[in-house]
N, C-alpha and C positions, 0 to 999 in steps of 0.2 A: 330522728328520722325513723319512719316505719317502712316495713317491707313485707312482702308475702313470704311466709316460711316455706322452704323447699327441703326435700329430703336429699340424701346423698346422690340420688340419680337425677336430681334437678326437677323432680315432680313437685307440684304444688301440694301442700298439706291441707286437707279438708276435714273438719270435725263438725259433726252435727249439721252437715249441709252448708257450712260456712267456711270460707277461706280463712286460714289462721294467719294473723299478723304478728310480727315481732318488732322489737325495738331495742335500744340500749346495746349492751355488750353482746347479746345474742345476735342482733342484726349486724353488728360490725364483724363478728366472727364469721357469720354466713357470707358477708361481702368478701372477706379475705379468702374464704374457701372458693368462691366463684372466680376470684382472680387467679388463684393457684391451679385451678382446674381448667383454665382457658389458655390455650397456646397463643402467644403473640401473633397477630395477624388473622386469627380465627374468627373474631367478631367483626362483621363488616361495618358496624357503626363506629368502631374505634379500633383501628388496626394496630395501635400500640398497647391496647389493654391486654393484660394477662402475664403469664410467666413464659419466659423464653426457654422452651423445652430443649433447644439446641445447646443451651448453656449448661444444662444439668445432665444430659444423656450422652452416652458414648464413652469411648476410651479417652484417657488423658485428662479427665475432669478432676480437679482437686476439691477437697472439702471447702477450701476458701472460695473458689470460684462458684461452687454450688450455693454456698451461704450468701455470697454477694447477689446472685441472681434471684434467690428467694427474697432477700431483704429488699431489693429494688422493686420486686413485684408487690410486696406488702405495702410499700410506701405509695403505691398507686391509690390506696384508700386514703382520701384526703383527711380523714379524722384521726389518722395515726400520726403521733408525734415522734415516737422512738421505737426502734426494733432492735432486740438483742437476741440473736439466734445462737444458742449454745452448741447445737448439733442438729443434723438431719440425716435421715436414712432413706435410701431408695432400694426397694427389694427387687428381686428378679421379675416380679409381676408388674413393675412400674407403679408401686404404691409408695407415696411419699409420706414420711412422718417427720414433723418439725418439732424441735424442742427449744424452748426459749420463751420470750415474752415480748409483748408490744404494749405501749402505753398510748392511750388516745389523748386528744387535745384537752380533755377535761381531767386528766390525771388517772383515769381508770386503767388498771392493769389487766391485760388479757393473756392468759396462759396459752401459748400457741400449741401445746400438746393437747389442748381441748379440741383442736381441729380434727383430731382423729387421723386415721389413715386416709390419705387422699389419692384416688386413682387418677392418673393423668395419662394423656396420650391415647 
């Protein structure tokens, strides 16, 4: 699958006057980033798309419940076969960092730490 490349702010990338296209692991990585930076119910075309921010923010959230919410969100990408999250961090500025890996249906491994720091909320 091919997609337009976007930056961390969601802006389309243009080089030499042309929109930049991506595919393969880079496109899957970007798709996962879009899922994790969208709150469930935020996108009017698919109210179930995204990460449930309520499940990861606030008091009383355990590492396991946060891991489960992130894992469920990543599985929304249909090309992902397995997800193995080792750890995640959310800082005071609501930046999410995920450590682990996902494997796509073709057997390619995606290092989730390559997602970088994701700002949500």
